[in-house]
C-alpha positions in Angstrom: 102.8 50.7 44.2 102.4 51.2 47.9 103.1 47.5 48.5 106.7 48.0 47.3 107.2 50.3 50.3 105.7 47.9 52.8 107.8 47.3 55.9 106.5 43.8 56.4 106.7 41.9 59.7 110.5 42.4 60.1 111.6 38.8 59.9 111.9 38.7 56.1 108.6 36.8 55.5 107.1 39.7 53.6 107.0 38.9 49.9 108.3 42.3 49.1 111.2 42.2 51.6 113.8 41.6 48.9 112.4 44.5 46.8 112.7 46.8 49.9 116.3 45.8 50.5 117.2 46.2 46.8 115.5 49.6 46.8 117.3 50.7 50.0 120.6 49.6 48.6 120.0 51.6 45.4 119.0 54.7 47.3 122.2 54.5 49.5 124.3 53.9 46.4 122.8 56.7 44.4 123.0 59.2 47.2 126.7 58.6 47.8 127.4 58.6 44.0 125.6 61.9 43.6 127.7 63.5 46.3 130.9 62.2 44.8 129.9 63.4 41.3 129.5 66.9 42.6 133.0 66.8 43.9 134.3 65.6 40.5 132.4 68.4 38.7 133.8 71.0 41.1 137.3 69.6 40.5 136.8 69.8 36.8 135.6 73.4 37.0 138.6 74.3 39.2 141.2 72.8 36.9 139.6 74.4 33.8 138.8 77.8 35.1 141.6 78.5 37.6 144.5 76.3 36.5 143.7 76.9 32.8 144.2 73.2 32.1 141.9 72.4 29.1 142.3 68.6 29.2 140.1 67.5 32.1 139.2 64.3 30.2 142.3 62.7 31.5 140.6 62.6 35.0 137.6 60.7 33.7 138.9 57.2 34.6 139.6 58.4 38.1 136.2 60.1 38.4 134.3 57.0 37.3 136.3 54.7 39.6 135.7 57.1 42.5 132.0 57.7 41.8 130.9 54.2 40.9 133.2 51.8 42.7 133.3 53.6 46.1 129.5 53.6 46.6 129.4 50.0 45.4 131.9 49.0 48.1 129.9 50.8 50.8 126.7 49.2 49.7 128.3 45.8 49.6 129.6 46.4 53.2 126.2 47.4 54.3 124.6 44.3 52.8 127.3 41.9 54.2 127.0 43.4 57.6 123.2 43.2 57.4 122.9 46.9 58.1 119.9 47.5 55.9 116.7 47.6 57.9 113.2 46.2 57.3 112.2 49.0 54.9 115.6 48.8 53.2 115.9 52.6 52.9 116.6 53.0 56.6 119.7 51.5 58.0 119.6 49.3 61.2 122.2 51.6 62.8 121.4 55.3 62.7 125.1 55.8 63.4 126.1 54.1 60.1 123.6 56.1 58.1 124.8 59.4 59.7 128.4 58.5 59.1 127.9 57.7 55.5 125.7 60.6 54.6 127.2 63.4 56.7 130.8 62.4 56.4 130.5 62.3 52.6 128.7 65.6 52.5 131.1 67.4 54.9 134.2 66.0 53.1 133.0 67.0 49.6 131.8 70.4 50.9 135.2 71.0 52.6 137.1 69.9 49.5 135.0 72.2 47.3 135.8 75.2 49.4 139.5 74.8 48.6 
């Protein structure tokens, strides 16, 4: 199991390099999707509890599009720009990682307050 997390020599010659990149892409995708799902849950609670709208299922297509397609687009952009690092989980640019993670969390947190 520890070989799956091997960093390798950095030039892609490690036999587990592809597994590392796939794992890193999955981690980034699932982190962003989890953050977005919390926003959708908060939105559902708000419309049911405060607006007394008992038909939140009409938002389901929007929720699924937001929470699955948006992270997919971000991960594709990361892969195309070769921003996933040797270990896959870490991004080459710390600025990209900080932007994706902290911007998403701050945006959802702010939206959930209101």
